[in-house]
N, C-alpha and C positions, 0 to 999 in steps of 0.2 A: 432565552435571553441571558447575556453574560452577567447582568446584575443579579439574576436569580441564583447564580452558582455560588452560594455561600460555602464556607469550608465544610459545614455539616452536610450540605447537599452533595458536595464533591465526594466526601467519604462514603456517603450512601451509594453513589453511583459506582465507586470502586469496589464496594462490598459485594456488588452483583457478580463480580468476576474474580475477585481475589479474596482468599480466606486469611483472616488474621492480619498481622503487620500493621496494627493501628498507629504506632508511632510514625512509621514511614508515610502512611496515608495522610496523617495530620500535617506532617511537614510539607508535603507537596501541595496539599490543599491550601495551606496558608500562603505558600509561595505563589500559587495561581491567583488567590484572592488579592494579594498585594499588587499584582499586575493591574487588576481592575481598579483598585484604590488609587494607584499611581496615575491612571488615565483621568481621574476626577480632580487631580491637583492642578493648580495654576501652572502655566507653561514654564515659568522660570524655575519653579520648585520641582516640576516633573522630571526635568533633565538630571537633577541631582540624586534622585532616588534610584539606586541600582538594585538588581535582583540579588537575593541572598542564595547563593549557589549551595547545592546539597551534596553531601558525601554519604552514600549508603554502604553500610558494612554488613556483610552477611554471606553465608555459603551459597553456592550455586543452587538454582531451582527453588528459591523461596519467594520469588515475586518481584525482584528489583526491576528487571527490564519491563515486566508486565505493568507495573505501577506507572512507570514513565510513559509507556506506549498508550495506556488507557487514558491518562490525563490529556495527552496530546489529541487523541480522538475526541475527547469530551469537549474541548474548547476549539476544535478544528484548527490546531496550530501546526505549522510545519515542524516535523519531527525527524531527527536523524539519530541512529544508533551506530556508534563506531567503537572499535576496540583500540585501546591505547597502544597495544603492541604492534599495530600495523604502521605506526608512524616512526620516522627516524629523525635524528638531529640534522639540522642544516649542515650540508657537507657530505652526507652519506647518500648513497643511492636508495631511493624509496620515496614514500609519500611524505610531504611536509604537513604540519598541523593545519595550515591555512586551508587545505583541501576539504576539511570538514565543513567549513563555512560555505565554500563553493558548492559542495554537495547539498547543503541545506537550502541554498537559494534555488538550485535546480529542482528540488522537491517542492518548494513553494511555487515556482513557476508552473509546474505540472498541476498542482492543486488549484491555483487560481484559474488556469486555462480550462480545467475540467468544469469548474463552477460557471465560468463565462459561457462555455459551450452548452451547458445545461440550460442556461437562461435563454439562449437563442435556438434551442433544439427544435421547438415547434415550428418556428419560421424556417429553419434549415430543412426540415422534412418537407415542408410545403414547396420550397424552392427545388428540392430534389425531384419531387413528383412532377413539377412543371417542366423540368429539364427532360425527364423521361418521356413526357407527353410530346415535347418538341421532337424527339426522335421518332415517336410513333405516328405523328401527324403526316399524312402524305403531302408531297410537294404539290404546288399548284400546277406544275407543268405535266403531272402524270397522276394516274389513279393508283390505289394501293397495289402492291405486288400481287400478281395473279398466281399465288401458290395454293397448295392444297392442305396445309396444316390447319388445325382448329384456330390457332392464333391468327393466321393470315386470313382465314375465312371471316373471323370476327371483325378484323379491321375493315375488310371489304364490305361486310354487311353494314357497319356503322357509316361507312362512306356513302354507300348506295341509299341508305335511309334518308340522308340529307340531299345527295346529288343523284337524282334519278338516272339510271344507266342510259336511258335513251337521250338524255340531255348532255350536251357538251358543256363543261364548266365555263368555257370561255364566253358562252352566250348569255350567262347570267349577269344581271346587273351587279356592279361592284358591291353596293351596300347589302343586297340580298345575300351575296356570296359570303361576305364577312360575317353576317348573322348566322348562316348555316355552319360556317367553320367554327364559330364560337360555341354553338350548341354541341357540335361534335367534340370539341375540345373538353367541354364540361363533362360529357359522358365518359371520355377517356380518363379524365382526372378522377372521377368517382370510382371507376373500375380499378385504377391503379391504387388509389387510397384504400379501398376495401380489401385488397389482397386477392381479388378474383383472377388477376393475371400474374401472380407472383412467380409461378414456375416457368413462365415463358422467357425465352432468351432474346436479348437485344444487344446491339453493339453501341457502346458509349465511349466518349472521349474522357479519359482520366489523366491526372497529372503523371508525368513521366517519373517513375521512381528512380532514385539514384542507385548506382551500383552498390552491392552489398559489401561495404567496407567497414572494418572495425573502427571503434573510437581510438584515435591515436593518442597515446600517453607519452609525453616528452619529459625526460629527466634532464633538468638543466638548472639554471640559477634559481634561487628562492623566488617563489611567486610565479614561475613560468610553467610549473607542472599543471597540465590539464587546463591551460588558459584558453580553452575554446577551440582547439583544433578538431572540430567535428567535421570530418571530411564529407560525409553525406550532405550536411547542411550547406557546406561551401559549394559542392557540385550542383546542388539544387539551385543555388543562386546563379551560378555560371550558366546553367542550362536555360535560365530565363523562363521557367514555368512551362517547359515543353509538354505536349500532350501525346498520348498514345491511344490506340483503339483497343478496347477489351470487349470480349463477348461474354456476358454474364447474364444470370437470371434477373428478372425485374426486382425480386426480393433483395438480391445482392446489390443491384444498382441503387436501390433506395438508400441502403446503408452507406455505400461508397460516396454517392453524390451528396448525402446529408452531411457527412464529415467534411467534405470539401467546402460546402456552403457555410457550415458553422465556422470553419477557420477564416473564411473570407468576411464573415459578419463581425467577428470580434476584433478589437483594437489591440494588436500585439504590444504596442508601446505601453498602453494602459495596463495590460497584464503584467508586464515586467515591473512597472512602477509599483503596482499593488503588491506584487510578490516580494520585492525588496523591502517595502514598508512592513509587510507581515512578518518577514524574517527578522527584521530589526526589533519589532515590538512584541512579537509573540513566539518567536522561534525557540525550540527546545532541542538541545544536543545532549544525548546520553552517552557518556564515555565509560565504557565497561572495561574491566580488567585493569583498573588503575593500579592495583597492588603489584601487577607484574612489572611495572616500571619504577617501583619504589626501591629504595636502598641505594647505598653508595657503591659506585663501581671502582674497580682497581686500575682502570686505564687500559685494559686489554680484554680480548675475548668477544663473544658475540653480543654481549649486553653493554658494550662500551658506550652506546649512545642513550642509555635510559635516562640518566640525569639531564642530558641535553634536551630530550623530549619534554621533560618536566619544565625546563626553562623556556622552551618554545611555547608551551601551553600558557604560560603566565600572561603575556599580553593579550592573547585571544580571550581568555576568561575574564581578565580585568576590564578589557575594552580597548579595541583598536579598529582600524579600518583595513578591510581585506578587499583587494581588487578581484573581481570576477568578470566573466565575459558579459554579464548583464549590467555591470557597473560597480561602483564602490558600495560596500556593505559595512556598516558599523556594528560591532559586536557588544557594545556597552550594555544593552538590555536583553540580550539573549540569555535564557535560563540554562545553566549547565548543571546537569545531574551526573555526578561521577559515582562509580560503584566498584566494589572489589570484595573478594572473600577475605583477604588479609589473614590467611592462615600462617604463612611463613613470615611475611613482613607485617609492619604495623603502620597505621596512618602517620605516626610520628617519624617514620622512615622517609616520608616525602620531604622534599626541600621545604624549609619554613615558609617561603613566599607562596608556594602552591597550597600549603595548608591554610594560610590566611585567606586565600581566595575561595575556599570551600568551608564557610563558617558554620554551616548547619550539619551536624553529624547525627545520623540515626542508625541504630543497630537493629538489623532484622533478625527475628528469632528463627531457630531451627524448627522444622516442622515435626509435630508429634503424630502418633497414630490417630488420635482424634481429629487432628487437622486433615489427615489424609481421607478420613471418612467424609468429612465435610466437603473437601475438594472434589471427591468422586460424585457427590450428589447435589450440592447446593448451588454452585454458580450457574449462570445462564449457559455457559459453555462447558458444563461438567462433562467429564469423560464418559460416564454412564449414559448421559443423554446423547452424546455424539455417536456412540456405538449403536444405541437403539435406532437412531435416525439412519445411520449408514446401512444397517441390515434390513431396515424396513423397506428400503428401495428394492429389495429382492423378495419381499413378501414374508420375511422372517420377523416374528414378534419376539424381541429379546427382553427377558425379565431378570432382574437381580434381586435375590432375597437380601434382607438386612444382614444376615450372617455372612453371606458371600462378600458383601461390601466391606464388612469388618475384617474378614479374613484377608482380603486383598490389601487393606490398609495395614494390617499387622505384619504381613510379609514385607511390604515396602519399608516399614519402620525397622524391621529386623535386618534387612539387607543393608539399609543405609547405615545401621549401627556397626555391622560386622565388616563392611567394606567401605568404599568411598561414599560419602554423603552427597548425593546429587539431588536431594530435595524431591519436589513433586515430579520431576522428570522420571523418577523410578516407576511411577504409576503407569506411564506410557509403556515401558518395557514389560511390566507384569501383565497389564491388560492385553497386550498383543500376544503374550505367551498363553494366557488363559483362553483367549478367543480364537486362537490360530486355526484350530480344526473346524470350528463353526464358520469362520470367514472363508476358509478354503472350500467347504462343502455347502455353501449357502444355498445353492440351487436345489440341493436335496431336501432342505428344510423349508422350502417355499410353502407358505400357507399354514405353517405350524408355529406354535409358541414354544420357545426354548427358554427354560428357566435355569439360571446359573445359581447353584447352591454353594455353601461353604465346602461341602464334600467334593464337588466338582472342581473347585479351585485347588483344593489340596491334591487331588489326583493329577491335575495338569502340571502342578509345580513340584510334585513329590521327588522326581529324579534330580531336579536341579537343587532343591533345598537339602537333599541328603548329603550332597558334597559341597563343602564350603568353597573349594577351588573352582568347581563348575559354576557355582552361583556367581562368583566374581566375574566370569566371562559372559554368562548368559543373561543374568539379571543386573 
């Protein structure tokens, strides 16, 4: 329940996946809680309370994106991550900043649609089974096909169980015949539902798929980019829901027909309305690499539009209405979380108006050797746990000694200090290097327990660490 997500509870949930960075966790937890508080206000005051957007400052690989992504998952909010460098100022060829809102709405539509389909899934599966049985039931004008496969013999046996072979179906009383057909149908439904006939093939009618055409992106006036020129959708509408015949297994048919039935059961207009509302009230946009568009330009060169992108971001972050193919979307209450390393530039290099629209500043700490030890072992998605699970699929029991974990953490901290600091991402590179041989020869170790020690880690990394130039390229 949303009311149970207090700031303390939100931080506790983030602690399960992200080590340290308590200041950033507290900032996003308060921002999320303020959304719930705003919903409890009277309607006239509710509109006046705007979200306090956040600027995260810190090197790469310390958890900025992960914090934003995890809070969105926690509250089931539409979430979009974009890079500030992918946008251009109006007047240049490229994506305009409004496209981030259009992408967020598209995400919300998919999210709501998936939820609605899940709600009707049981009914859709039942309808799919009934459609399959419709194909299996013999027509009144003839008996089942006189083939020799087990599947055809089964259908014929079911038919003859109800309609004795010496009897002509046309001589049966109509009411008695309907009763026998009902019993046969129930037997077929039970067999299809139980999976007893999953591997048999049947011919079904499915929706005619549109030609495989790419999504068409149009570069034109402001607001026209990607305004819904989805050619497959347009062709599907023009084709008027045409059908084609496909020969598939009953297992595949149950999935295909259940999807079709689910789409027919949900109200598309309601999905769009709910998606727009969820975008406006709960949407989160994470703008990464904001530092790359900071600074004053000289009026020439490849970065000439950086300040223009900052100006274009102003109305989106402050609150405006963006037209999408699903309708108008107001950005007034979307939460924006911006982030950047700010090694070369500073937050003060952003234009003042944009600085004012990101009032909450949090600085994330660089990761230490002890942080790396905790990252390797503590989170629910810790790297050590991931590699154990991956190799266990091939019967290899992987164990790490405490010394081995500390050695990996020490190497990561050392390489981050002597070369570029890429934070926790360095652990992925080192772990792959350490476990490369075991992963490659996993089939040879099946049924064995392989223990990774500190000595083994040093052996696998010795050649690389011996040369600083080599470590820059490999680690």
